[in-house]
C-alpha positions as CSV (number, residue, x, y, z in Angstrom):
1,M,-5.9,42.6,22.8
2,N,-5.0,40.8,26.0
3,Q,-7.0,37.8,25.0
4,K,-5.3,37.6,21.7
5,L,-1.9,37.9,23.4
6,I,-2.7,35.1,25.8
7,T,-3.8,32.9,22.9
8,I,-0.5,33.6,21.1
9,L,1.5,32.8,24.3
10,L,-0.4,29.6,24.9
11,S,0.3,28.5,21.3
12,F,3.9,29.3,21.7
13,L,4.3,27.4,24.9
14,I,2.5,24.3,23.4
15,T,4.7,24.5,20.2
16,F,7.8,24.9,22.4
17,S,6.7,21.8,24.4
18,I,6.2,19.8,21.2
19,S,9.6,20.8,19.8
20,A,11.2,18.9,22.6
21,A,8.5,16.3,22.4
22,R,8.3,12.5,22.5
23,V,8.0,10.4,19.4
24,A,4.7,8.4,19.2
25,T,3.8,5.6,16.9
26,I,0.2,5.4,15.6
27,T,-1.3,2.1,16.8
28,S,-4.9,2.3,15.5
29,P,-6.1,2.0,11.9
30,K,-7.3,5.6,12.1
31,A,-5.8,8.1,14.6
32,V,-8.2,11.0,14.3
33,V,-6.7,14.5,14.8
34,F,-8.9,17.2,16.3
35,S,-8.6,21.0,16.2
36,D,-9.8,21.4,19.7
37,Q,-9.4,19.9,23.2
38,N,-13.1,19.0,23.4
39,L,-12.6,16.6,20.4
40,S,-15.6,18.2,18.7
41,T,-14.0,19.0,15.3
42,P,-12.1,16.3,13.6
43,I,-9.8,17.6,10.8
44,G,-8.3,14.3,9.5
45,Y,-6.4,11.3,10.6
46,I,-2.9,9.8,10.6
47,S,-2.3,6.3,9.3
48,Y,-1.3,3.2,11.3
49,G,2.4,2.8,11.9
50,K,3.4,6.4,11.3
51,K,5.6,8.3,13.8
52,V,4.7,11.8,15.0
53,K,6.0,14.2,17.7
54,V,3.6,14.8,20.5
55,G,3.8,17.2,23.5
56,D,4.7,16.2,27.0
57,V,1.7,17.8,28.7
58,E,-1.3,15.6,28.6
59,K,-4.8,17.1,28.6
60,K,-8.2,16.0,29.6
61,D,-7.1,13.7,32.4
62,G,-4.4,12.2,30.2
63,T,-6.6,11.3,27.3
64,I,-5.2,13.7,24.7
65,L,-1.9,15.2,23.7
66,P,-1.0,18.2,21.5
67,V,0.6,17.7,18.0
68,I,1.6,20.2,15.4
69,I,-0.2,19.8,12.0
70,S,0.3,22.2,9.1
71,G,1.8,24.8,11.5
72,R,-1.0,24.8,14.0
73,V,-1.7,23.0,17.2
74,A,-4.0,20.0,17.0
75,Y,-4.9,17.2,19.4
76,I,-4.7,13.4,19.2
77,Q,-6.1,10.8,21.6
78,T,-3.6,8.8,23.7
79,K,-5.5,5.6,23.1
80,D,-4.4,5.8,19.4
81,I,-0.6,6.1,20.0
82,L,2.2,4.3,21.8
83,I,5.1,6.1,23.5
84,K,7.7,3.7,24.9
85,R,10.2,6.2,26.1
86,T,11.0,9.9,25.6
87,A,13.0,10.9,22.6
88,D,15.8,12.1,24.8
89,D,16.3,8.9,26.6
90,P,19.7,7.3,26.0
91,G,19.8,4.1,24.0
92,I,16.8,4.8,21.8
93,T,17.1,6.0,18.2
94,T,14.1,7.8,16.8
95,P,13.7,9.1,13.3
96,K,13.8,12.8,12.6
97,I,10.2,14.0,12.4
98,T,9.7,17.3,10.8
99,E,6.5,19.3,10.2
100,H,6.8,18.4,6.5
101,D,6.8,14.7,7.3
102,V,3.7,15.0,9.4
103,E,1.9,16.9,6.6
104,M,2.8,14.1,4.2
105,T,1.3,11.5,6.5
106,F,-1.7,13.6,7.5
107,K,-4.8,12.8,5.4
108,T,-8.3,14.0,5.2
109,D,-11.0,11.7,6.5
110,Q,-12.1,10.8,3.0
111,D,-12.3,7.3,1.7
112,K,-10.9,7.2,-1.8
113,L,-12.3,4.5,-4.1
114,S,-8.9,4.2,-5.8
115,E,-7.4,2.9,-2.5
116,N,-8.0,0.0,-0.1
117,N,-9.2,-2.4,-2.8
118,F,-8.9,-6.2,-2.6
119,V,-9.6,-9.2,-4.7
120,S,-10.8,-12.2,-2.6
121,I,-10.7,-15.8,-3.8
122,G,-12.6,-18.4,-1.8
123,A,-14.0,-21.9,-1.8
124,G,-16.8,-23.4,0.1
125,A,-19.6,-26.0,0.4
126,L,-23.3,-25.2,0.3
127,N,-25.9,-27.6,1.8
128,G,-28.8,-27.5,-0.7
129,G,-31.3,-28.0,2.1
130,A,-34.6,-29.9,2.0
131,G,-35.4,-28.7,-1.5
132,W,-32.3,-30.4,-3.1
133,Q,-32.6,-33.4,-0.8
134,D,-36.3,-34.1,-1.8
135,Y,-35.5,-33.5,-5.5
136,S,-32.6,-35.9,-5.4
137,E,-34.6,-38.6,-3.6
138,S,-37.3,-38.3,-6.4
139,F,-34.6,-39.7,-8.7
140,N,-33.4,-42.3,-6.2
141,D,-30.3,-40.3,-5.8
142,Q,-28.4,-39.3,-2.6
143,S,-28.0,-35.6,-2.2
144,S,-24.6,-34.0,-1.8
145,S,-23.4,-30.5,-0.9
146,L,-22.8,-28.0,-3.7
147,L,-19.1,-27.0,-4.1
148,N,-18.5,-23.4,-4.9
149,V,-15.6,-21.1,-5.8
150,S,-15.8,-17.3,-5.8
151,I,-13.9,-14.3,-7.0
152,H,-15.0,-11.0,-5.4
153,M,-13.7,-7.4,-5.6
154,E,-13.9,-5.6,-2.3
155,H,-13.5,-2.1,-1.0
156,R,-12.4,-2.1,2.6
157,A,-10.9,1.0,4.2
158,P,-9.2,0.5,7.6
159,Q,-10.8,3.6,9.0
160,N,-14.3,2.4,8.3
161,R,-16.3,-0.4,9.8
162,L,-18.6,-0.6,6.7
163,S,-17.3,-2.1,3.5
164,W,-18.8,-3.7,0.3
165,G,-17.9,-6.0,-2.5
166,F,-19.2,-7.7,-5.7
167,G,-18.2,-10.6,-7.9
168,I,-19.1,-14.1,-9.1
169,S,-19.5,-17.5,-7.7
170,Y,-19.6,-20.9,-9.4
171,Y,-21.7,-23.7,-7.9
172,T,-21.5,-27.3,-9.0
173,V,-22.4,-30.8,-7.8
174,T,-22.3,-34.2,-9.5
175,Q,-24.2,-37.1,-8.0
176,E,-25.0,-40.6,-9.3
177,F,-28.0,-39.5,-11.3
178,L,-28.2,-35.7,-11.1
179,A,-25.8,-32.9,-11.8
180,L,-26.3,-29.1,-11.2
181,K,-24.2,-26.1,-12.0
182,T,-24.7,-22.3,-12.1
183,L,-22.8,-19.1,-12.1
184,T,-24.1,-16.3,-9.9
185,L,-23.5,-12.6,-9.7
186,D,-23.0,-11.5,-6.1
187,A,-23.2,-8.2,-4.2
188,S,-22.4,-7.9,-0.4
189,L,-22.3,-5.4,2.4
190,Y,-20.1,-6.0,5.4
191,Y,-20.0,-4.4,8.9
192,A,-17.0,-5.0,11.3
193,L,-18.4,-5.9,14.7
194,V,-14.9,-6.4,16.0
195,H,-12.4,-4.0,14.3
196,F,-8.7,-4.2,14.8
197,R,-5.6,-3.8,12.6
198,Y,-4.8,-7.5,12.5
199,I,-8.3,-9.1,12.8
200,T,-11.9,-8.2,12.1
201,I,-15.1,-10.1,12.8
202,E,-17.8,-9.0,10.4
203,G,-21.5,-9.5,9.9
204,F,-22.7,-9.4,6.3
205,G,-25.6,-9.7,3.9
206,G,-25.8,-10.0,0.2
207,L,-27.8,-10.7,-3.0
208,N,-27.3,-13.4,-5.6
209,F,-28.6,-13.8,-9.2
210,S,-28.1,-16.3,-12.0
211,G,-29.8,-16.3,-15.4
212,D,-28.7,-19.8,-16.1
213,I,-29.0,-22.6,-13.6
214,K,-28.8,-26.0,-15.2
215,I,-29.8,-29.4,-13.9
216,S,-29.1,-32.6,-15.9
217,Q,-30.2,-36.1,-15.3
218,G,-28.3,-39.3,-16.2
219,Q,-25.8,-38.7,-19.0
220,G,-27.6,-35.6,-20.2
221,E,-30.7,-37.5,-21.3
222,Q,-32.8,-34.7,-19.7
223,I,-31.6,-31.1,-19.1
224,S,-33.6,-28.3,-17.6
225,K,-32.6,-24.6,-17.2
226,G,-34.0,-21.8,-15.2
227,V,-33.3,-18.5,-13.3
228,L,-31.9,-18.4,-9.8
229,Y,-32.0,-15.5,-7.3
230,G,-31.9,-14.9,-3.6
231,Y,-30.0,-13.6,-0.6
232,N,-27.6,-14.6,2.1
233,F,-26.4,-13.4,5.5
234,G,-23.7,-14.6,7.9
235,A,-20.5,-13.8,9.7
236,L,-16.8,-14.1,8.9
237,A,-13.4,-13.5,10.5
238,R,-10.5,-11.9,8.6
239,I,-6.8,-12.3,9.6
240,M,-4.5,-9.4,8.4
241,P,-7.6,-7.8,6.8
242,Y,-5.7,-4.7,5.5
243,S,-2.4,-6.3,4.5
244,K,-1.2,-7.2,1.1
245,I,-2.2,-10.8,1.7
246,G,-5.0,-11.7,4.1
247,F,-7.1,-14.7,5.1
248,Y,-10.7,-15.2,5.9
249,A,-13.3,-17.9,6.9
250,G,-16.9,-17.8,7.7
251,A,-20.4,-19.2,7.4
252,S,-23.7,-18.0,5.9
253,I,-27.3,-19.0,5.4
254,K,-28.3,-18.9,1.7
255,S,-31.9,-18.7,0.5
256,L,-31.9,-19.2,-3.3
257,Y,-35.1,-19.5,-5.3
258,I,-35.5,-21.1,-8.8
259,N,-38.0,-20.0,-11.4
260,D,-38.8,-20.9,-15.1
261,M,-37.3,-24.4,-14.8
262,E,-39.0,-27.2,-16.7
263,P,-39.7,-30.4,-14.7
264,L,-37.8,-33.6,-15.3
265,L,-39.3,-37.1,-15.5
266,N,-38.1,-39.6,-12.9
267,D,-38.1,-43.4,-13.3
268,A,-41.8,-43.5,-12.3
269,N,-42.5,-41.2,-15.2
270,Q,-43.5,-38.4,-12.8
271,E,-42.7,-34.8,-13.4
272,V,-40.4,-33.4,-10.7
273,N,-39.4,-29.8,-10.2
274,I,-37.3,-27.8,-7.7
275,S,-38.1,-24.4,-6.4
276,S,-35.3,-23.5,-3.9
277,L,-31.8,-24.2,-2.6
278,S,-31.5,-23.1,1.0
279,G,-29.0,-24.0,3.6
280,M,-25.7,-23.4,5.3
281,N,-22.6,-22.3,3.3
282,L,-19.2,-22.8,4.9
283,F,-16.3,-21.0,3.2
284,A,-12.7,-19.8,3.4
285,G,-10.2,-18.0,1.3
286,L,-7.5,-15.4,0.9
287,S,-7.5,-11.7,-0.2
288,Y,-4.9,-9.7,-2.1
289,K,-4.6,-5.9,-1.9
290,F,-3.9,-4.1,-5.2
């Protein structure tokens, strides 16, 4: 009975402290809220930019503060919030924060597939590597980089370092004697090595497939088609990654293999074939949140 009474009194004192509390702004993508001072039981998070009332008495050497969520005391880490001045200081206007407002901003730590979706449009240049260079030289042609454009759908939640995407990329190059074009299906997995609200630096890997890569010689005198598949890995930087409009740029190594392609005849009447396109791909683009 005494233990229960002490618990009720402590809750009352904390609630009373919060009622005259300071207003804090959430500064991290995911301010996790815990049910206990040991931070062992997360119960959800509050989104970036939201304002909440926190208590005056810091706990755990100033690393956490109490906050009221759904009528009960919870705890938030001070590294996730910004408190400029107390709510009672003159010359500062703070919005009225009620328990209902906090409940509306409070979310479970579940990443919904219907949210945080982006379409990314990019362009780049792929060095075809030794395979494309040797193939071009067999036709007395000078090799050039393959230009590419891509449209990808991505799912990137600000509270998660891991994200994924899929889409299509179109590759094309036209040289003096040779031309190549193909449309690939792409799937990628990203991991944010540096993860902030306004910038991320990510490592990624992906798979690529095309059922129709086409190489033509001259004015279409010879045409050969085949299947292309492979993988890529690299790194990219995103600016404003979770905003309505964002930007990105990066580099990757692509290893693409070509099968089922008939050889073409060069000027020496020799059969020439190509088995791979592997090299550095530099790219940049913008993303739109929908």
